[in-house]
N, C-alpha and C positions, 0 to 999 in steps of 0.2 A: 305146733311147729310153724315157722314162717320161712318161706323161700325168699331170699334177698338176691337181687340182681344189681351189682355195682357197676353202673355204666362208666363211672370215672376210672375204674380199674380195668376197663376194656372188656367187660363181660357183656357182649352184644349178641351172642348166639341165640337165635330164635326171638330176637327182640321185636321184630315186626309181628310175629304171632302173638306174643304177650300183649303188646300195645293194642293191636286191633281187636283182640278178644276181650281186653279189659275195659277199654273206653267204648262202651256200648249201652243202648242201641244208638246207631248213628243214622241221620237222614241221608238220603242219596240224592246227589245232584246229577241229573242226566243232561250233559252239556252238549249243545249244538254249536259248532264253530265252522269256520271256512278259512282256507289258506289264500295266499295272494294269487294262486292260479285258479281259484274257484272250486277246489276240491272240498267237499263237505265231509264233516266228521260228527259222529255221535259217540259219546263215551260216558260211562257212569263213574262218579267219584263219591266215596263215602266219607272222605275227609272234607266236611262241608257244614256250613251253618250260616245263620244271619247274625251280623255283628253291629249293625247300626240301623236306626230308623230314619233319622234326619242328618245326613242323607241316607237313603235306604241302601245298605251295603250287604251283599252276599259274598262269602269267601269260600273257595274250594281249593284243594291242593293236589295237583298231579305229582306223583312221586316218581323219581327216576327209576328205571328198571334196574333191579339188583343184579341180574345175571350178566348184563353187558353195559350198564351205566349209560343207557340212552334215554332220551326224553320222550314223553308221550306226544302223539300227534296233536292233541288238544293244546298242550303247552306251546308247541311250535306255532300252531295256528294263531293263538291269541297274541303272540309276539308280532305276527305279520299283520293280522287284522284285529284291531282292538275292540272286538264286539263278540257277544255270545248270547245264547238263550239258555237259561237254566230251567230245566223241566223237573217236575216232581214225579216220583215213581209210585204207581198204585199196584195193588195186587194183580189187577187185570192185565198188566203189561210187563211184569217182572221177569218172566222167562225170556221175552224179547230183549229186554235190557241186558240180561246176562249174556245172550248171544252176541249182542253188539260189542261186548267187552273183549271179544277175541282179538288177537293181535294181527288185524288186517293191515295191508299196506296203506300208505297215505292216499293213494288214488281211489281206494274202495269207499263207496257211499254206504254207510251203515243204515241209512234210511231204507235202502233197498235190501241189504243183507238181512236185516232184522224185521223187515215188513212193516215199517212205520210210515205214516202219512205226513208228507211235508205240508206246512202251511206258511205262506209268506208272512214275514214279520212286518210290523208297521214302521219301526224306527231303526232297525239294524239289518245287516245283510244275512246272517245265519237264519235258517228256517226254524219255525216252531214245530213241535210234535203234537199232532192232533189228538193222539191217544192219551197224552198226559193231562191230568186234571187241572194243573196249574203251570203256566209258562211265564217266565220272567225275562223280558227283553232287557239286556244290559250292555253298558259300555264298560270297557276295562280301564279302571283308574290307575292301577299299578300292578306290577308283578314283582314280588319279593322273593329272591332266591335264597333258600335256607342252607344250601350246601352244594357240593360238586360231586359227591360220591354216589354210588348206587344206593337207592333208598332215601336220598335227600328229596325233600319236597320244595315246591314253590307256592307261595300264597298268591292266588289270583283274586284281586279285589275288584268286584263287579258292582257298579252302581246301577240300580234298577231304574229303568226309564218307563217301563209299562208292564202291567201285570194282566194276564188273561186267565180268568177263572171260569171253569165249566160250571154253569149254574146248577148242574145236577148235584154238586157237592155242598151246596148252601142250604141252610135251614130256613125256617120261616122268618127269622130275624135278619136274613140276608148275610149271615155269618157262616164261616166254614164249619161244617159238621164233621168231626173226626171220623165217625163211622161211615159217612158217605164218601169222604175223601179216600178212606181205605188205604192209607199210605203204608209203604213197606220200609222197614228199617234194616240196617246192616249190623251183623254181629261178627264174631271171629270165624275163621275157616270158611266153611260153606253154609253157615247159618244165617238165616234172615228172620225178621220178626213181622207178625201181622198185627193189624189194629182190630181188636175184638173186644166184646163186652167184658171178657175175662182178663184182658191184658192191660186195660187202661181204667183209671178211676180219677175222681176229682178230689183235690185238696183245696179247701177254701183258704186263700192267703189272708193273713191278718194285716191287710194294707191300711185299713182305716184306723187301726189301733196298734199299740205296742204291747205284745204279750208280756206277762209278768216274768216268764222264764222258769225253767225247771228248778233253778236254784232257789226260787221263792216258794216252791211247794212245801207244805208241811213235811217234816222228816218222815212221818208215818206213811205218807204217800210216795215221797221221793225214794224211799228205801224199799219200796214194794218188790217182792219176789214174784209177783203175779203180773203186774202191769209192765209192759215193755217200754223202751225208750220212746217209740213212736206214740204210744198211748199217753205217756207222761207229757209229751210235747203237745198233744191235743189239749190236755187239761191246762197246760201252762200257756196256751195261746190266748187265754182270757186276760184282761187287764188286771183284774183283782179276784181274789177268792170270793165266790158268790156268797150271799147271805143265806143262812139256813131258812128254808121254808117251813114255818112252824105248823102249817096245815097238813104237812105230809106225815102220815102215821109211820112210826118207826118201831121195829122190834129190836131185840137184843142180839143182832148178828155180830159175830166176832170180826176182827179186822180182815181175816182171810176171806170170809164170806162176802164182806162188803167189796173187797177188791175184785172178786170173781164176778159179782153182779155188775160192778162198775165197768169191768172189761166187756161184758155183754152189751151194756148200753153204748159204750164207745164204738163197738163194732157195728151198731145200728145207727150211728151218727147222732145219738142222743146225749150230747155233752152235758147239758144242764141236769138231766136225770142222773148221769154218772156222778156229777159233783154233789148232788143232793144225797146220794147214797153214802158218799165218802165223808160228808160233813158231820 
């Protein structure tokens, strides 16, 4: 059975819960802003991502409060002072970030409420967060309003001017190590995600070649009841069907046995061995 929600027919009950629980995991932007009176604000937003490299653009979206259709202090602030610092959220600081999301008044300094350490920024007025592994100093290029009702978002387009990276999260090649970064992701309801050996893995992208595609796999392989779509995609990421290695001894395994063994090889990352079994 499939549950269908028809937005065009006005079926919007629990829409936020469905959307925020479905589009996951999401990175969290911990945004530092300041208003025209000098009041500082820190607030997390999981409607957030990077959208351009040249120029470097981050976008986050403060959503209007559904209960009274008011705007978030962060949105008010970036309209007044078109600067911000976007900080990333690690496991070591996530409870403090959650505390900062309380609906404090505009005069409350969340740095103090949540126990964060202010650091003076180099190019913008809002402060950086010392506890965050990565801070992006940004200017606001544009604010796009998506609606006027409660639940409506605004896209805040932030151009990155300077990036501050804690060297503790870098590997020996001076690149960011996902395990050292220990970033937290947002899911639906009260759920968050950790970065662990069990939760992330590598997929080598076929950037330097064009895979032949599942449609070009032999029917005997393509129609397998043992190999999954993911496993077929791994086989189909090669440019051409490999040549049979005549030096490999073969016994008279049936098709099912071959597919089971190929599945084991694919699980070990041994794509060439899997192909040789199937040829």
